[in-house]
N, C-alpha and C positions, 0 to 999 in steps of 0.2 A: 491404551501403555504395552501391549502384547506386538503389537503393529511395529510400536517404535523399539521397543526391545528386537524384534529380527531384522530392523533395519540395522544394528549393530549402536544406537544411541544409549546411552547413561543415561536411564530413568528413574528419581529421587522424590517421595511424600514432602510436598510442604505440611509443612507443620503446624498446629493448632495457631499460632501466631500469625501465621502468613495467610495458612486460612480463614483467621477473623480480621486481616490487616485487608485485606480481597473481598471478603463479605460472600466466601463462596463456603459450599461445602468437603469438595475433597480439590485437591490441586496437584500436577505433578507437573515436574521441571525435567526439562532436557535441551540440546543444542542439536543444531541441524547440521550438516558437514562442513559449512562454513562457521562455524561456531557462535552463528545467531541463536540466543536465549528463546525458548521455546513454553511457551506455561499452556497448560491443560488442565481444563476445572468441570465442576458441573456443582450443580444446586445454588446458583450465584440468587444472592440475596435480592428481591426486585421491589425498585419504590413505588411507595402507594401514592406518591406526590410526582405529577409528569416537570419536568425540567422547564422553566420560560424563558425566555430572551428576553434580558432588558432593554433590546432594539426590536424584539418583535421578529425573531428569526425564528425559520423551522429547518430543522436537519433530519434527511432523509437515514435511519437509522431502523429500527424496528427489528423485523427478523432477518434483513440484512447487514446487521452487525454497524459499526462507526463508519468505514467508509475502507479504506487500502491503504496498505503499507509498501512502500521498494525497502527490500532488504537485500546488500553487496553479495557475491556470492561468488566463491575463487575456483568452482568446480559445478560447469553446469548440469552434465551428467547427476552427480551427484547427488545436487540438488531437487532435482527435476525425481532423477528414484525417490529423495525423499519427502518432498513433499507433495506429489502426485500419488507415490504406491505407497507410503507407511500412514499420511493423514488425509489422503485422499481428496486434495482437491485436483481441479479438472481444467488440464489448458485452453484455453481461450484464445489465444494467439500469440504469437511470436515477433520479435520487430529486430530486425537485419539491421546491424550497426560497424561499422567499419573500424576495426583494430586504430587506423590511424586519429579517430578523434578521442581516442585515451592515451594518447603519444607513442603508443606500439609502433612496429613496424610492418608493412603491408603483408596480410597475407591471410585465413580463415577468417571467413565476419564472429564478431561477437552476437549473441543472443540477446537482449532480453524475453523472459516469459511471465506472459500475464494470465492468472492463475485464481478460479473464480469455486466458489462454496454456496453458494446463492444464487440469484436470478441477476445479482449484480456483476458487472460485466464482468469485475477482477477484483477479489481483496485483498490479493498480493502482489505482487511482483520484483521477480527476482533480476538485477541486474549486475552484470558481468565488471564490476570494477569498483573498487573501494573507494569506503566512505568515512570518512574520518570517525565523525559523531555515533557508528554504528549504524546507523539508518538514513537514505534517501530520503525518503520525503515519507510523511503522515497526507491522506488527500482524506477531507471534510468535505459530504458533500449535504448543499443544502436545497429549501423547496424552490426557488425561485431565481430571478437573473440579478431581478432587484437587489434579492438579499446578498449577491456577489458583490454588483454595485457599489451597496454599503459597506461591505467592509473593504473596496479598496480603496474607499473613501475615506474610510476611518484606517486604515496603514499612512497613504500619505500626509492624513493629518497629524496625527503621532507620530511620525518621522520612522515608523517599519520597517524595512530594506523589503523590497514587491525586487524579487528574480529573475521572475519572468515576469512579464504582460500575458495580458488579456487573450486569451485564443481558443479553441476546440481543440481539441486530442482525436485524433488518425482514427483510433482503436475502439475505444468509449463514448466517441465523441460527448467526451465532458466537454465543457464552457466555462474557464476556473482562469484563475491567475495563482500566484507561490509568492511566499512570504520568507524572509528567512531569520529563523527563530533564533532565539543567544546562543543557544545550544548549536546550530552550524545546521542543522537539517536544516528544510523546505516545510512548512504547510501551505497543501493544494488547499485552493478552495474552491470550492467549481459545482457545479448545477446540471441536471441534462442529465445526468450522467444514462450509459446504453443498458436496458435490461435483457439478460439473455434466459433462451429457452432451450437447456442442453436435446429435446428431441428435436429440434430443427437445425442448431446451431451450429456451424463450419468452422472448426477451427485455420484459420488464417496467418499466415506471414507477411508481415507491412514493412517499408523501409523510412515511411512518415511518420515523423513524432504530431506534426499536428497541420491540420489542413489549413488553419491561420492564425496569425499570434502567437501566441508563447516566447517573443525572445528573450531567451536567456540570459543573466546579467553575470552568470557564473558558471563554472560545471558544481553540479553535483544537484541541479533540478529536475533533470528528465523525471 
């Protein structure tokens, strides 16, 4: 909370009702420099009964959290100062992007930043382009390639729009596909994401989104 305040963020406390709704002991609200909502909590209620998927799917969560989120940012320098400086995320990779990809005139490259806070390659990515829904995509990781394949089959059977074909990303090596949600953002559904040891990891810069596959049907699925 002190680090957020020092970074210039306005921090407010969650009400007892908001804490109860999220099943946490304490809750703080803030915004990053681009206006993305940030919630910080402690004392989460832990369910004693584990989740069991009706399809037998096993999700990769635990100490690594749910997966990752990609958020739109308007100022790369301010965003990095907030997320890495105030909140302690570590830069794992940067992806160089040509401004022409987003309808901008030729000029300095734009960068996607991939940040981590645990062994998962990244739990957060910062994208230098707008996203109407307020989020670019949310990644959910499962234990096996068969889990991914069966989910892809279900999307096709039920008419869920697949916004990117199956592929493997170049940075975190995730094998995944993307599905468009009714809210307009994407869900990346993947497996085999890379794990990072910060004692030996060297931050990289890449230009490729994927090693193969991931043909995107529409903007916003990167």
